[in-house]
LOZAGU-258241 format. One line per field, with one value per residue: residue number from 1; residue in one letter; x negated, y, z negated of N, C-alpha, C in turn. Coordinates in Angstrom, 2 decimals. Example, Ala and Ser with C-alpha at 12.3 -4.5 7.8 and 13.67 -1.06 7.14 Angstrom:
! residues 2
num	1;2
residu	a;s
n_px	-13.19;-12.85
n_py	-5.69;-2.25
n_pz	-7.80;-7.08
ca_px	-12.30;-13.67
ca_py	-4.50;-1.06
ca_pz	-7.80;-7.14
c_px	-13.20;-12.90
c_py	-3.30;0.03
c_pz	-7.80;-7.87
This chain:
! residues 82
num	1;2;3;4;5;6;7;8;9;10;11;12;13;14;15;16;17;18;19;20;21;22;23;24;25;26;27;28;29;30;31;32;33;34;35;36;37;38;39;40;41;42;43;44;45;46;47;48;49;50;51;52;53;54;55;56;57;58;59;60;61;62;63;64;65;66;67;68;69;70;71;72;73;74;75;76;77;78;79;80;81;82
residu	m;n;y;l;r;s;e;r;f;e;q;h;l;k;w;m;a;l;f;l;g;l;c;s;t;i;s;i;v;q;g;w;q;l;y;s;m;l;f;g;l;p;f;c;l;i;w;i;y;c;g;w;l;r;t;e;p;q;l;k;y;i;n;i;v;f;s;a;l;y;i;y;g;i;a;r;y;f;l;i;e;v
n_px	-143.92;-143.18;-141.72;-143.81;-145.04;-142.95;-142.47;-144.92;-144.85;-142.66;-143.65;-145.50;-143.88;-142.69;-144.72;-145.07;-142.65;-142.83;-144.92;-143.66;-141.47;-142.85;-144.06;-141.75;-140.68;-142.65;-142.33;-139.85;-140.28;-142.01;-140.56;-140.23;-138.05;-137.56;-139.50;-139.05;-136.67;-137.49;-139.41;-137.70;-135.70;-136.95;-137.61;-135.08;-134.22;-135.93;-135.15;-132.50;-133.15;-134.70;-132.86;-133.13;-132.57;-130.56;-128.35;-126.83;-125.11;-123.97;-125.94;-127.07;-125.24;-125.14;-127.57;-127.25;-125.32;-126.90;-128.88;-127.39;-126.81;-129.41;-130.02;-128.11;-128.90;-131.56;-130.92;-129.25;-131.11;-132.99;-131.35;-130.52;-132.79;-134.55
n_py	101.07;100.99;103.40;105.30;104.99;105.88;108.42;109.53;109.27;110.93;113.25;113.69;114.04;116.36;118.29;117.95;118.90;121.56;122.52;122.00;123.84;126.20;126.31;126.27;128.74;130.49;130.00;130.94;133.74;134.24;133.79;131.39;129.31;126.57;125.14;126.02;124.60;122.01;121.86;122.38;120.45;117.87;118.87;119.38;116.66;115.52;116.76;115.60;112.84;112.86;114.02;116.26;118.41;117.08;117.63;119.25;118.22;119.22;120.58;118.46;117.81;120.31;120.32;118.09;119.07;121.24;119.62;118.22;120.45;121.38;119.01;119.18;121.68;121.07;119.05;120.49;122.44;120.87;119.77;122.12;123.66;121.91
n_pz	-69.72;-66.98;-67.06;-67.32;-64.82;-63.14;-64.08;-63.41;-60.49;-59.99;-60.81;-58.81;-56.64;-57.41;-57.13;-54.33;-53.47;-54.25;-52.57;-50.08;-50.31;-50.48;-47.97;-46.37;-47.01;-46.14;-43.31;-42.91;-43.39;-41.24;-39.13;-37.96;-37.09;-36.52;-37.99;-40.57;-41.19;-40.80;-42.94;-45.00;-45.24;-46.20;-48.64;-49.86;-49.83;-51.64;-53.97;-54.18;-54.58;-56.97;-58.66;-60.32;-63.17;-64.56;-66.22;-64.72;-62.38;-60.19;-58.67;-57.19;-55.29;-54.00;-52.77;-51.01;-49.18;-48.24;-46.94;-45.05;-43.47;-42.61;-41.01;-39.05;-37.97;-37.03;-35.14;-33.38;-32.47;-31.08;-29.08;-27.68;-27.20;-25.91
ca_px	-144.92;-142.44;-141.39;-144.96;-145.14;-141.84;-142.74;-146.10;-144.34;-141.77;-144.52;-146.17;-142.77;-142.40;-145.84;-144.90;-141.49;-143.43;-145.62;-142.60;-140.71;-143.74;-144.02;-140.39;-140.52;-143.63;-141.76;-138.69;-140.89;-142.68;-139.46;-140.37;-136.78;-137.60;-140.38;-138.29;-135.68;-138.36;-139.88;-136.52;-135.06;-137.58;-137.55;-133.67;-134.10;-136.66;-134.23;-131.44;-133.70;-134.97;-131.77;-133.64;-131.62;-129.45;-127.24;-126.06;-125.05;-123.52;-127.12;-127.41;-124.29;-125.42;-128.60;-126.62;-124.75;-128.06;-129.54;-126.50;-126.88;-130.63;-129.95;-127.34;-129.72;-132.63;-130.41;-128.93;-132.38;-133.58;-130.40;-130.33;-134.02;-135.32
ca_py	101.09;101.52;104.85;106.17;105.07;106.60;109.82;109.92;109.37;112.10;114.46;113.92;114.50;117.65;119.01;117.99;119.75;122.92;122.64;122.10;125.01;127.41;126.16;126.64;130.19;131.13;129.86;131.93;135.09;134.30;133.66;129.97;128.68;125.03;124.78;126.20;123.49;120.78;121.80;122.46;119.17;116.93;119.62;119.01;115.21;115.26;117.08;114.68;111.73;113.06;114.51;117.21;119.06;116.14;118.27;120.06;117.42;119.97;120.84;117.36;117.99;121.41;119.81;117.23;120.07;121.88;118.57;118.17;121.69;121.15;117.90;119.75;122.75;120.49;118.42;121.60;123.06;119.94;119.74;123.35;124.18;121.02
ca_pz	-68.60;-65.68;-67.29;-67.01;-63.40;-62.57;-64.40;-62.58;-59.21;-60.06;-60.84;-57.40;-55.81;-57.76;-56.42;-52.94;-53.27;-54.38;-51.28;-48.93;-50.59;-49.98;-46.42;-45.71;-47.25;-45.09;-42.10;-42.84;-43.21;-40.06;-38.05;-37.35;-37.50;-36.61;-39.17;-41.79;-41.33;-41.08;-44.31;-46.05;-45.25;-47.17;-49.95;-50.43;-50.15;-52.96;-55.13;-54.30;-55.08;-58.29;-59.54;-61.33;-63.87;-64.64;-66.93;-63.74;-61.19;-58.90;-57.84;-56.27;-54.20;-53.23;-51.85;-50.05;-48.24;-47.40;-46.08;-43.82;-42.59;-41.88;-39.96;-37.98;-37.31;-36.25;-34.00;-32.51;-31.91;-29.93;-27.97;-26.90;-26.79;-25.11
c_px	-144.31;-142.09;-142.54;-145.23;-144.13;-142.03;-144.01;-145.64;-143.44;-142.60;-145.19;-145.08;-142.53;-143.50;-145.53;-143.68;-141.92;-144.07;-144.71;-141.81;-141.58;-143.85;-142.83;-140.35;-141.45;-142.91;-140.62;-139.29;-141.45;-141.69;-139.59;-139.23;-136.92;-138.32;-139.78;-137.34;-136.44;-138.95;-138.73;-135.86;-135.63;-137.47;-136.16;-133.59;-134.85;-135.75;-133.10;-131.95;-133.89;-133.84;-132.16;-132.48;-130.34;-128.23;-126.42;-126.03;-124.66;-124.71;-127.41;-126.48;-124.60;-126.74;-128.20;-126.06;-125.88;-128.76;-128.72;-126.67;-128.31;-130.69;-129.22;-128.21;-130.93;-132.06;-129.95;-130.08;-132.87;-132.62;-130.29;-131.72;-134.77;-134.62
c_py	101.61;103.02;105.72;106.20;105.86;108.01;110.41;110.19;110.56;113.32;114.75;114.41;116.02;118.67;119.06;118.88;121.30;123.34;122.92;123.43;126.22;127.47;126.63;128.24;130.98;131.12;130.77;133.23;135.31;134.22;132.34;129.12;127.12;124.51;124.90;125.11;122.15;120.63;121.76;121.19;118.15;117.49;119.14;117.44;114.74;115.60;116.21;113.45;111.76;113.36;115.21;117.97;118.31;116.63;119.01;119.25;118.11;120.37;119.63;117.57;119.22;121.05;118.82;118.12;120.80;120.87;118.40;119.31;121.71;120.12;118.50;120.76;122.09;119.79;119.42;122.29;122.16;119.82;120.97;123.79;123.25;120.51
c_pz	-67.27;-65.84;-66.86;-65.43;-62.68;-62.89;-63.56;-61.10;-59.05;-60.07;-59.49;-56.47;-56.10;-57.06;-54.94;-52.64;-53.36;-53.10;-50.24;-49.10;-50.16;-48.48;-45.72;-45.89;-46.29;-43.74;-41.92;-42.64;-41.90;-38.80;-37.33;-37.76;-37.56;-37.78;-40.47;-42.13;-41.53;-42.38;-45.39;-46.20;-46.33;-48.60;-50.58;-50.70;-51.44;-54.13;-55.20;-54.92;-56.63;-59.22;-60.69;-61.90;-63.95;-65.41;-65.96;-62.42;-60.04;-58.04;-56.85;-55.07;-53.31;-52.15;-50.85;-48.96;-47.52;-46.46;-44.94;-42.91;-41.83;-40.78;-38.83;-37.16;-36.55;-35.06;-32.89;-31.82;-30.86;-28.83;-27.11;-26.44;-25.86;-23.92
């Protein structure tokens, strides 16, 4: 039973990641740097949490690096722009 709940929850997260990825891509194309980072960070965090493609654990570490870069970029944006 817990497996089904977990699977259902993971499926919702995957749909949310798809939405965030699309929003991030649109933000990049439009040149909205801050929004790109704000949509990209939760996208990476979902990938880290779910640990998708469990046969390739390096993807989790890549997303940890990207998350750190997004956090740095968002902080830098607010420190310089505001």
